[in-house]
N, C-alpha and C positions, 0 to 999 in steps of 0.2 A: 503494500499500500504506499502510495506517495504522500508527501507532507500535506498537500492541499486537500486530498480526500480524507486524511486522518483529522485534520483541523475542522473540516466541514461536518464530519460525523460527530465529533465531540463538542463542538460549539453551537451547532445548528444555525450558524450564520451563513449569509450568502457567499458563494464561492468567489465572486468578484471582490466583495469587501475584504475577505481573508487574503486573497492574492495581493491586493494593493497594500494591505496593512503589513504583510510579511515583507514586501518590497521595501517599505519604509523602515521597518525594524532592521532589515539587512543593511540599510543606509545609515544605521547608527542614530535614527530618530528616537526620541524618548516617548514614553506613553503620554505624558501630559501634553507634549507638543503635538503629537498626532491627533489626539482627541480634541484639542482646541483649534488647531490651525490647518488641519488636513481633512476636514469633514467631507468634502466632496470626493476625495479618493477612497475613504473608508465607508462611505454610505452613512455617515453621521454616527458611527459607533462611539460609545462613551468609554470612559476609562476602565470600567469593569469588564466590558466586552473585549477591549483591547488587551487587558490584563490576562483574560482567559486564553486569548490566542498565544500570548507570550508563555503562559504556563504549559499549554498543551504542545506548543512548539518545542520547548525544552524537554517534555516528556517523550515526544517522538524522537528527538535527537538521542536521548538516553537509550531508548529502545533499539534504534538503529546501531548505536555503538556496541550494545550488548550482543546483538545479532552478529556483528562482524567478528567480535571476540569468540563467540561460540562456533561460528562456521570455521574459523581458523583453527580452533582447538580440535574440532572433529576431523578436519582435513589432515592435520598432523598425525592423526591416528589412522589415516587411510581408510576412513569409514564414511566419508562424505559422498553420497550419491546425488544425482540430479533431482531425484524425487525428494530426498531429505532437504536439500538446499531450497527447493521451491516451497517446501512445507514451512521451513524456518522464515523465509522471506515473507510469507503471507501472514504470519502471526501478528497480532495486534495488541498483545498484553504480555507483561513480563512473567506472569504466573505460568501461562502455557508454554512460554519459551523455555523456562527453567525446567519444566516437566519433561519436555522433549530432550533436553540436554542431560537429564539425570543419568540415563544409562552410560553416557560417555564421560561423566565426570570422573576425574582421578580420585579414587578413594583410598582411605587408609586400608591397612590389611584387615579384611572382613572375613567372617565365617564362610560366606558364599565363595569368596576368592580362594580360600584355602581348599574348599570342597572341589572346586574346579581343578585346581592343581593336582588334586588327588584322583582326578579322572571321573568324578561323579556326575558331570553335567548330562551325559547320555541317560543315566538312571532317572535324573530329574525329568527329563523329557518323556521317558516311558511313563512315569507317574502321571505327568500332566496329560498324556494321551488318553488315560483312563480306560484303557481296554485290556488291562492285565489283571487276571484274578489270582496270580501267584507271585505277587511283588516281592515277598520275602525270599522266595527261591531265586528270582531274578537278581535281587540284591546281593546274593551270595557270590555272583560272578564278578563283583566289583571289590571283593576283599583283596587287599594287598598289603605291602609293608607298612603303608601309612593308614590303611583303613583295616582295623582289627577284626571286625565281624560285620554281620548283616545289619545290626542295629546302628553301628557307626555309619555304614553306607547310606541307610535310609535317613539318618539324621543330617548327614552332609547334603543329600539330595534335597531335603526339606529347606535347608539354608539357601540353597540356590533358588528354589521355588519361592521362598519368602522374599528374596530380592527382586524376582520377576514381578510379584504381586506389588511390591513397593514402587516399581518403576512403570506399572501399567496406568496410563493416564485416566482411563475410564474408572478405575478403582479409586484413584486419588480424588477425582471430581465427585464421585458418589459420596465419599467420606466428607469431603469439604461441604457438600450440600447439606448432609445431615448435621454436621457441626454448626453450620450457620443457622440452621432452623432450631436445633434443640440443645446446643451446648449450654451447660450451667457454669457460672464462675462461683467458686466457693472459697471461703477463707477461714482460717483458724488462727487464733492467737498463739504466739510462741510462749510456752508456759512460763519461762523465766522472765518474760517482758511484760506480763500481764499487769503488774503493779507499778511499772515504770511510769514516772510522771509525764515523760514526753510522749508516751504511747496513748495517754488518755484521750488526746484529740482524735484518735482513730478507734476509739472503743466501740463505735457503731459497727465496725468491721471485724470484731473479735471473733464472731461466729455468724457469718453471712453467706447467703446463697440466693442467686437470682439468674434468670436467663441472660446470657451475655448479650444477646441482641437487644434486650430491653434496658441494659445498664447504661444510664446517661453518662455523657463524657466526663462530667466533673466527678462522678462517683468513681468511675473506672480509674481516673488519674489519682484520686485520693487513695484507692486500694493499692495501686501500683507503687505509690510513694510509701505507703506503710510497709509494703513488702521490701522495698529497697532499703528502708531504714532498719529492717530486721524485726518488726514488731509482729507481723503475721506471715502466714504462708498461703500462697494462692495456688489453686488447682482448677483445671478445666475438666469437667465430668460430663459423661453422656452415657446412654444406655448401649453398652458394648455388645451385648448379646443381640440386640435389635440390628445394629450395623453389620455384625458378622453374618447374621442369618440372611440379610439382604444380599451381601456379596456372594455367599455360598450358592444362593439361588442362580447367580450369574455364571459362576466358574465351575460348579460341580454338575457334570452332565450324566453321570452313571453312578451305580452303587456297587462297588467291588472292593477288592483289597487295596486299591489306590486311594479310595475315598477318605479314610481316616488320616492318611498322611497329607492329603491336600488341606483337610480341615486343621490339622496341627500346624502346617506351614502358614496358613492364613492367619490363624490366631497369633502365631509368632511374629509374622510380618506386621500385623496391626499393633501388638503390644510394644514391639521392639523398634519398629521403623516408622510405620504410617502415623499412628496416633501422636507420638512425640513430635514428629516433624510438622504434622498438619495442625495440631492444637497450638503449637508455637506460632505457626503461620497465622492461624485464626486470631490469637491474642495480639500479635504484632499488627495485623490489619485493624483490629479494634482499637489498638493504641494509636495508630496512625489516624484513624477516623476521629478519635477523641482529641488528638492533637489538633487536627484541622478545626474541630469545633471550638477548642480553647483559643486557638490563634485567631479565629474569626471574631470571637467575642472580644479579645484583647485589641484587635485591629479597629473594631468599631468604637470601642471605648477611647482608644488613643485618638482616633479621628475627632470624636466629640470633644476631647480634652484640648487637643491642639487648636481647634476652632472655637474654643471657649471665648466668652465675651471679654474683649480688652477694654480697659479704662481709656487708653489712648495716651497721647503725649501730655502727661500731667507731672507736676512737681510732687514727688512722693516721699513720705517718711515711712521707712520700713523698719519693723521691730521683730527680732528673732527672740521670742520670750524664754525666760528660764528662771529658776528659783535661786539656787545657791551661787551660780555663776553670773547672775544678773541677766538683764536684757540688753542685747546688742542693738543699738539704734544707728541707722544710716539715713542720710538725706540724699535724694537723687534729683537731678534737674529734669526738665521735660524730656531731654534726650536719653535719659537713663544713666547719665554720668554720675559717679560718686563725688559729692561735694563736701560731705562731713560724715564722721562716725565717732561714736563714744558709747560707753556703758552706763546704764542706770540700774539701781537695785531696789525696786519697789516692793519686792516680796520677801517672805522669810528666807533666810535668817536675818537679813539686814533690815528689812521693813522701812526703807527710806522712800516711802510713797510720796511724801510732800515735795522732796527734792526732785523726784522723778516727774511729777506733774509740772513743776516749774520748768524743768529742763525741756520736756516735750513742748510745752507752750512756747517757750522762748525760741526753740528751734523752728517751730512752725511759723513764727512771726519772721525770724531772720531769713529763712529760705522760701517764704511765701508758699508754704505747703498747701496743696489742694486736696490731697487724700492720704490716708494712713493705712498701710498694709501690715497686719499682724499674722505671724506664722501660727498654724493651728496645732503646734506641738505642746510640749510641757509648759504650763502656766499660761496657756493662750487665753482661757476664759478670764482669769484674774487680770491679765494685762488689758484685755478688751474693756472690762468693767472700769479699770483704772482710767483708760483713755476717755471713756464716755463721761467721766466725771469732770473732765476739763472744759472750761468755758472759753472756747476759741474766739478771737476777734472776728474771724471770717469763717463762713461755713466750710467744714471739713468732713468729707465722708470717711467712714471707718469700715474697712473690709477685713475679714478673716480669710487668709489665703493658705492653700494647702502647701505644706512643706515637702511633700513627697519628692525625694530626689535631690533636695537642696544640698544635703550633706555630701551626696555623690558628686555633685557639680563643684562644690567648694574645695574639694580635694583633687580635682581633675587638673590635667595639664592646661585645658581651655581656661579654667579660672586662674591658674597661676600666670598664664600669659597675659590675661586681662588685668589682673591685680597682683603683680609680682611683689609689691611692697606691703601687702596686707595679709593677715592670717585668715584661716578658714571661717572664723566667726563672722568677720566682716563680709567675705564673699557670699556666705550663706544668706545674710541679711540683704545683700544687694540682689540676690536671686529671688528672694521673696518679693521685693519691691518691683523688680522688673517683670515678674510673671503676672503681677496685677495690671501693669501697663499694657503688656503684650504677651499673653501666654505662649503663643506660637514662637515668637522670636527667642524667648528664654528657654522653653522646654526642649527645643531641638538640640541644646547643648548637653542634654542629659541622655544617658542610655535609656531608651524607652522602657526597658525591663524594670527600671528602678523607679518609674513614675508612680507605680502603685494602682494601676487600673486593670490588671489582669489577674488570673488565677492559674496556679501551677505553671508559671512561665519558665521555671527552672527544670520542669519535668518533661516539656514538650521538645520536639525536634528543634534544636537551636538554630541550625541553618535556615530551616523553613520559617521559623519565627522571625529571625532577623530579616529575611527577605521580605516578608509580609509587612513588618513594621517600617522598614525603610520605604517600602512603596507607599504606605499610608502618609508618612512624613513628607515624602516627595510630592504626593498629591495635594496635601494641605498647603504646603509652602507655595506651590505654583497656582493653586486656586485663589489664594489671597493676593499673591504678588509681593515683591520685595523691594524696599527702598534701597537702591544700591549705594546711596551716600551715607547710610547709617547702619546697614546690616552687618552683623558679625560674620566671621569666616564660617562657623557652623551653619548659619542660616543660608548664606550664599551657596554653600556646598550642595545643598538640596535643590537649587534652581536647575531646571531643565538644561542639560548640556554643560553645566559648569563643573561641578565635582570639587573635592578638597583642594587640589593644587591650584586650579584656576581661581578658586575663591581666595586663596592666600595671595595670589598675584593681583587680584582686583583691589584687596584691601591695601596691599603694599603700594600699588599705583595711586590710590586715593590719598594715602598718607603723604606721598611724596609730591603729588601734583594738585592736591585739593579735590573739591567735589566735582563729580562729572556734571558737565553742563548740558549734555544731550546724549542720546543713545549712540549716535555714531562714534562718539569718543571712546565708547567701550572697546571698540576694535583696536585701540592703541595699547591695551593691556597685553603684556608679553605672553606669548603662546596661546592667546585667545583668537583662534582662527575663524574663518567664515562659517564653518559648521557649528561651532560652539555659539556664535553670535546668532545664527539662525534659530538654534534650539532655545536660546535663553532670553533673547532681547524682549520678547513679548511679555515675559514675566518679571522683568526688571523695571522698576519705576524710578522716575526722576522728578522730584517735587520742585515746583517753581522753576523749571528749566526753560530753555529757549523755545522749545516746541511743546505746546500743550498736550500733544498726543503722546509725549514721552511719559506722562503720568497716567497712562491708560493701558488696557489689555489689547489695544489695536497693535498688531505687529507692524514693524517698520516696512515690511514688504507690501503693506496695504495702505501706506500713507498717501500714495498717489491717488488712490480710489477716493479717500476722504477729501483730498484737495479738489478732485474734479466735482465731487458732490457740492462742495462749497461754491465752486466757480459756477456750476450749473444753476445753483439757487441765487447766485449773484450776491453773495454775502461773504465777509471775511471768514476765514477758518475758525477764528476764536468765537464768532457769533453763531456758528453752527453747533459748537460743543455745548451740551446741556440745553439746547433749544428743542424741546420736544415737538413743538408745533412745526418747525421747519423739517425736522427729521422725519416726521410722519407724513410729510408731503412728497418725500423722495420715492420715485418709482425704482425699486431695487432691480427689477428685471433689466433695466437700462445698463446696469454695471456688470451684468453676468458675462463671464468669459469662459474659455475652455478650462481654466484652472480655478476660477473663483465663481462659486455659485450662490444660491440664496441662503444656504446655512451659514456661510462665512459672512455674507452681507448683513444678515439679521444680527449676528453677533456684533458686527461692527457698529450698527446703528443703536443696538441696546447699550453698548459700552459708551457710545457718545452721549447718550441720555444722561448717564451718571458716571462720568469718568473717574477712576481712582476710588470709587466707593467701596469701603470695606464691607464685605458680605456678612461679617460677624455681627452679632448683637453687641450692645454696650453693657459693660459690667454694672450690676445692681447690688446695692447694699442689702445685707441680709442679717436678721437678728435671731439668735437662738433664745430659748427660754432661759431667762436669767435665774430661775429657781432650780435648774438642773445642772449640777456640776460634776456628778459621778453616777455610776450605775446604781448605787444605793438610793439615789433620789428618785428613781423611777417607780411608777406604780401602774398596775394593770388598769387599762382603760384610759390612761392618760393621753391627751392630744398634744402633740409637739410639732413645732416647725423643724424641718430638716432639709438637707441638701444631698441629693443622689451623688455618691462618690465612687461607686463601682457597679457594674452591671455584669451579670453572669447568665448562663442559660436557665438557671433555677430561680432567678429572682434578681433583686438589687440591694446593694448595701446603702445605708443612709447615715450621714453624719448628723447626729442630734446634739452636737456640741460637747460630747464627753469623749474619753479616750477610746471606748468601744463603739464601733459602728453597729447599728441594728440591721437585721435582714427582713426585707419584705419578700417572703417566698412567693414564687410565681402564682400559687393558689390564692394569695392575698392581695394581688395587684388589681384585680378586677372581679366583678360579679360574673363576668362571662369568661369563656375559655381564652386563655392567653397563648397564642402561638409563638409570638416573638416578643421578648421583654421590651426591646427597643421601640415597639409600636406604642407603648404605654408610658415609658419614662425615657429621659435622656440624661446624660452626665451633667452634673452641676445644676440640675433642675431643682427649684425650690418648691417643696411640697409640705403637706400636713400629714402626719402619720398617727396612727393609734397604737399604743403599746398593748400587745397581746399577752406576752409572758417575759419574765426575766429569770435567767439562770445565772446567778451570781458566781457560783463556784466555777462554772465553765465559761463565764464571761460572754454569755450569748443573750441577745435581745431579739425577740420576735416582734415584728411590726406589721401593721396593715395600712395600705393606702387609704387615707380618709378623704371622702368626697362628700361635700354638702348636698 
C-alpha cells in the first residue's frame, strides 16, 4: 500500500487534500503555517486534521522501515520467496507483520530447536497428520543417543508442535480476540507492603478485579504505577479451558493415538508461549491506549492553561508568600521587567504585619502598581487577606495566581540567563507576576509536565507526551501571535519556522540593533532565510511599526492584495484597517487567483476588521470563601466558590482556596450523561460547588457542581 492510500484510509480525508498537505510537509512547512496560510491547497483543513496526517505519515514510514528490516532478515536466511515478499508488502499493521516474521526470528536455544537437532521433526509431522493409531510404536523408531526412549521422543515432538501452534497466525488471532473480549485484570497487594504509608493511596487496588476492556485509562495507569512501585501484583486472567477447547475444535481432526499429544502440545504452547506473549501484548496495547487518553487530557488542559486570560501590559507587584522565610515581593513594569525586590515578614513567627502593609502600600505608590499577583502556595490565603486590608490610593486588583512550575523555572538555565544576579526566590516571584500579565509568554519557559495540569504524566510514553505537548504549545503561540520586540527566546522558539537557534539570533539582533521597525527587517537576522521568514512572518507582530499590517495576522505575501483593496476603495490603507463598513463592501471574488481563494481572502478581511486583537479573554479577579482556610473548615452541604484547576476523564479538580483541591466526579458534573468533561467545564473557570463529603485522613474532598 502506498502512502497516499494509507493516509486516505486512516484519515478519511480527500485524496487531493492529503496529497497537497504531504507536499507542503515535505517542503518543511509547519502545521500552523499550512493550516493558516495554505487553505486553498489543503481544502481548508484545520490543525487537527493536518496533525492527523502528520501522525499517520510517521506511522506509515515506521511500518515501511520495519518491513524493509524484516525482508532483509528473511532474505539473509535464504527463505524469502516472491509470495512471502508480496505478503509482507501488503501488510498494513505492525502486529500482523510481526506475526509473519515470528517463524524467522532468531531465537535463543529453545526446547523445539533441541528436538529438531535430535531428529524429531518428522515425528512431529506424523503426529500433526493425525492418521497414525500406533504413535508410541512409531516414536520408538526415533530413539537414539540423544533421545533415550519413546516418551522422550514424543515429548520432543510435542515441543516442536507447540512452537508451530505459537507461530500459527490464525491461533494467535483467535486468542487475541478472546483476550480483547473477556480478559480480566486482577490485583493483589504485596503482603509486606499492605501497611506501608506510601501504599495507602493505592489501597483501592489491594484486591481488585474487572474486565480490562472496561478499565478506564486513569485507573489502569494508577494500577500500573502501584505495580511499578512494588505495592501490588497485576495479572491478566481468562477462562483457559474455554479458549483451548475452541482451538482444539480447529486443529484436532480425528480421534486416535495422536490426539492426546496434540492436546498436550496445545496446552503447553498456550501456557508457555501464547498466553504470556499475547497477554503482555494486550496489556501493552491497553497501556498505550491509556497513555493516549491521558496525553489527550493533558494536551487539552495545557491548551486551556496557555490560552488563559492575560491581564495585559500592567505594572504588577508580585508576592511569593511564605511563613518562616517571609514573602518575596517584586515590582514589574508594564513590559514585565524587574524594577524592585525585597522581603516582608507579615506572618508567624515574625508577625511584622504592620510593617508589611506599609511597605506594600509604599511600593504600590512608588511604582504606580495597577495589580497585585499572589502565589497560591504556602501562606497564600493569609497574604491575600493582609493585602485586602490595605487602603490603596488608587484602585488595585488583587489576583491569586497558580505557582505550579514556578520553582522549576526559577532554577532553570532560562531563569539564570534572564536574572543572573538574583536568586531563585526573586525569579520565582517574577514568574508569578509575569504569568498574570501573560500566561502564555511565561509558561512556555517551563517544562509543560511541571505545570500541574495532567495526571500520570511520568507514567505515560515520554516521547509521545513531549511530542503532543510541543504541538500544543506551538499551536497556542502561533494562534495568539508574538510581539517580536518583547518576546523571550523560549516564546520565539515556538513560532512557526523559527526554533531555538533562530530565536536566540533574533534576540541577539534586537539587543544589538534595537527594535524591529517592520517585518522585512526580520530577514536581516543571521541565518534566518527565506523559508523561515515565509513560515514565521505571519505570526510575528510589530507594534506601532511603519506598516500597520505588521501588527496583524495578514502574511506579508498578501500585503499587495490588501493594498489593492484599499486602492480599489479609493481610501488610504490605514483607513481600510478596522473599517468594517468598507471591508464588507469589498467583492472578494475579484481578488481570487490560482493560489489565493476565498478562504484566505475571508481570513484577511476578518483580520483587517480587528487587527492584532488578542483572542484570549481578560483576567478577572476571584475571591475564595474567607471562612475556609483548611480542610477542617469544610462541612457537608457547604456552597463554595472555586476555580477549576485540572481536568481528567473522570471529572475535574477544583481549587477552593485550601491546600487540597476537591474533586467533582463526572457523575456530579451534571444531571445528564457526561460524555466529555471539557463540554461542561474549562480550566480556570470560576464556579460554585457543593461539598458532598470530606475524608480528612486521606485528604480527599468530594464536590458537586452547583447550578442555581
